[in-house]
N, C-alpha and C positions, 0 to 999 in steps of 0.2 A: 190425516190418515183415512178417516171415514170416507171423504170424498174421493180419494185416490183409489179406493176399493170399489168404486161404482160398478165396474163390470161384474164383480163377485155378487154384489147385492142385486144387480139386475137379473143375473141368472137364477138366484135363489127366489126372487119375487116372481119371475116367470114360472118357475116350477110350482110355487104355491098357487099361482093363478090357474094353472092347469088342473091341479088336484082339488083346490077349493075355490072355484070360480065365483060363487055367490057373493061374498063380500066385495069383490072387485067390480062385479056387474052392478052392484048397488051404488058404487061410487062413480060409475061411468058418466052420469050427467054433469059431474064436477070437472071433467077433463078439460073443457074449454077454459074454465076459470083458473085451473092449475097451470095451464100453459101460459095464460096471460100473466099470472104471478111470476112465473119463471122469467118471462121477458121483462117484467118490472124490475126484478132483482138484477138483471143485466143492465137496465137503464140507470139504476142508482149507483153503479160502479163507473158511470161515464160522467164527464163534465163537458162544458162547451169547448174546452181546450182540446179534447179528443177529436172533435169535428174540425177544429182549426188545424190540427196536425195533418189532416188529409191534404190540405192545401199546401203545406210545407214540403211534403214528400209525395207528390202525386204519382210519379212513375211506378214505384213498386206497389203502391196501393191499388192503382188502376190495373196493374198486371195481375194482382191477386184476384180482384173481382171479375175481370174479363176471363181469366183462366177458369175460375169457379163456374161461371155461367155458360162457358163454352164446353168444357170437358165433362162436367157431371151430368147435365141433361142428356147429351148425346150418348155418353157411355151407358146410362141407365136404359135408354131406348134400345141401343145395340145389343146389350147383354140380355135384356128381356126377350128380344127377337131370337137371339142365338140359342137361348134356353127354351124357346117355344112356350113361354109363360102364358097362361090364360089371361084374358083381358083385365080382370080385377087385379091380379098380381102385377101385371105389366104396368098398369096405371099407378099402383103403389110404388113401384120402382121408380117410375118417372117423377112422381111427386117428390121422392127423396132427392132425386137429382136436381129438381128445380127450386128447392128452398135455399135459404141463405146458409152461411157458415155456422157450424155448431158452436154452442155456447161454451163447450169444454175446451175448445181449441186454444184459448189463451193460456190455460193452465198447462196444457201439454207443451206448448211452445216455450213457456217459461222453464219447464223441466228439461227440455231438449236443447237449451242454450240458444234458442232462436231470438228473434227480435220482437220483444213483447209489445213495444210501442207500435210497431208496424202491424202486429197481429190485432191489436185493439182497433187500429184505423181500418183495416180490411174488414173486420167483423162489423164495425159500425156502418161502413159504406155498403157492405154486402146486405145487411139487414134493410137499409133504406132502399137500395135498388130492388130487393126482393119484393117490395110492396107492389111493384109493377111487373117485374120479371117473372115471378112465380106463376101468376095466373096466365100470362101471355105464353110462356114457354110450355106450361102444362097443356094449354089448348093446342099448341103447335105439335107437340110430340105424342099426345095420347091418340090412340087409334080413332079413326073416323067413326067407328061403330059405337064409341063410348061417348055419351053426352057429357059435356064439360060446362058447368055453370061458372063461367069466368067472372061474372059480376059478383056472384056469391063468394067465390074464392077471394076476390079483391076486398069485399066487405069484411070477411073473416080475418084477413091479414091485417086490415086496418085496426079492427077491434082487439085482435089477439096479439099483435106484434107492435104496430106503429104507436098506438095510443099508450100501451103500457111502457114501452121504451122511453118515449118522450116524457111521459108522466114521471118515470124514474129519474130522468135527467133533471127535470124541474125540482123534484123533491130533494135531490142531491145538491142542487144549486142553492136552494133557499134554506135548507136544513142540514147543511153539510156536517156540522158538529154532531148532531144527533145520529146521522147515518154512520159516521165514523165509529160511534159507540156500538151500534147494532150490526155493523157490516160483517164481523167475524161469524155471526150466526146465520147469515144469509146463504152461504154455500150449502151447509147441511140441510137447511129447509128447502132450498131449490132442488137438492138431490132427492129428498123425500118426495117432492112433487113429481119429478120426472120418473121416479120408480113407481109411483102410483099410476101415472099415465101408462107406463109399460105394462103394469099388472092388469089394468083395465082392458087394454088392447088385446093382450094375450088371452085373457079370460073370454073375450068376445069371439075369438077365433079358435078356441081350444080344440074343438073336434076336427078342424081342418089342418092342424099343425102336423099331425103324423104323415099326411100325404103331401102337403104343400111346403112344410118346413125345410126339408133338405134342399130343394131347388131354390127356395128363397135365400137360404143361408149361403149357398154357392154363389148366387147372383150378388148378394150383398158383399161377400168377400172380394169378388172380382171388381165390383163397383168401387169399393173403398180403395183397393189397391191401385186401380186406374187413376183415381183422384190424387193419391199420395205421389205416385210416379209422375203424373202429368204436372202437378204443381212444382215438384222438385226440379224435373228436367226442363220444364218450361222456363223456370227461373234461370237455370244454367244457360239455356240457349239465348236468354236476354242479357247475359253477362253479369248477373247479380252475384254477390259473394255468398259464401256458405251459410251464414246466418240467415240471410234473406231467403235463400232457397229452402231451408228447413221450415221457415215460417210459411212460405207459399205451399209447401207440401201438405202441411197440417190444415191450413186454412181451406185449401181446395178439397182435400180428402175427407174432412169432417163436416157433417151436415147437421142442420137443425131438424133432426129426424123426428123429434117429438111433434113438431109442427106438421111434418109430412104425415105422420100417423093420424093426427087429429083431423086434418083436412080429408084424408082418405076415408076415415070413419064417417065424417059428416056428409061429404058430397058424393061418395061412391058406394062403398060397401065395407063391412067389417074386414073382409079379406084384403081389401086395398090398404088397410092400415098395418097389415102384418110386416111388409118390408121395412116400414119406418120403425116398428118396434124392434125388429131384429137388428137393424142398422144401429139403433141406439145402444145396443149391447156391444155389437162387434167393433164399432169405430172407437169405443173407449178401450177395448182390449188391444186393438192394433196401435192406437195412438199411444197408449201407455208403454207398450213394448218398444215402439220406435223411439219414444222419448228416453227410455232407459238406455238404449243403444247410443243415441246421440249425446246423452248426458256424459258418457264416458269418453267422448271425443270433443274436447274444447275447440272452439273456433275463435279467431281474432275478429272482433266486431269493429266496424267503422265507427268513428265518433258519433255520427248522427244517429246510429242505430241504438245508442245507449241513452238517448234523451227520453 
């Protein structure tokens, strides 16, 4: 229940960060470590079997990853241009579009009667592909007038994403029984970490929220909706069943926005982190609502989707 109410806590934390920014600003140096910890908690839920599953069901997994990295970066760029966002905000939007699938998508897909095994496979491959894709796509889509430290982005993704995830997999492989005992405590701790990141990002851009917030919120809503629709109907066009299409919708539409916000703050400006912070709130709201609607509409799953 606590983790399912993440959007509520995120809104409350954001409000606190605007009114009382000092405590959050003091925690800002810890944002990178908090993000690495979140990725580690994702890693400890994975096993080598999850990577092997990708090879057993390559078509829907590849479809999810390809749709993700085709739809979301282009949509972010197009929406930022359509709304005439200033360079810092446009860069932040593009960063959100270029990162991997969101870590909350697996829970949303479970609630929406989607294909959880497929979701884990797509999230895993999306994270691995993002090590290269995120800096390359960011460099491609960000305005020529904005300097992009592609090598720095790559190094940060290695240290904040790849190493923690693989470290988590190794820990789960060699200390599986211990992880099983502490695993129920990991989602709430990860939730507190992401809420802290959101609070720090919002506190850093507090004065700009009144002017930039409405246009960023509109952009985020359009971006997220484009991903959800693109994933679902992309799956339909490829002939996948309803369960797979629901999975693709949430995997494409939900982003690792905490990573985008952190990269924006480190490599561009505090304002470039704002789209990631707002996306972190909104995609959990839209994902929860969509999951509730789909949960009331059972689907017949194919046998392999239940493995």
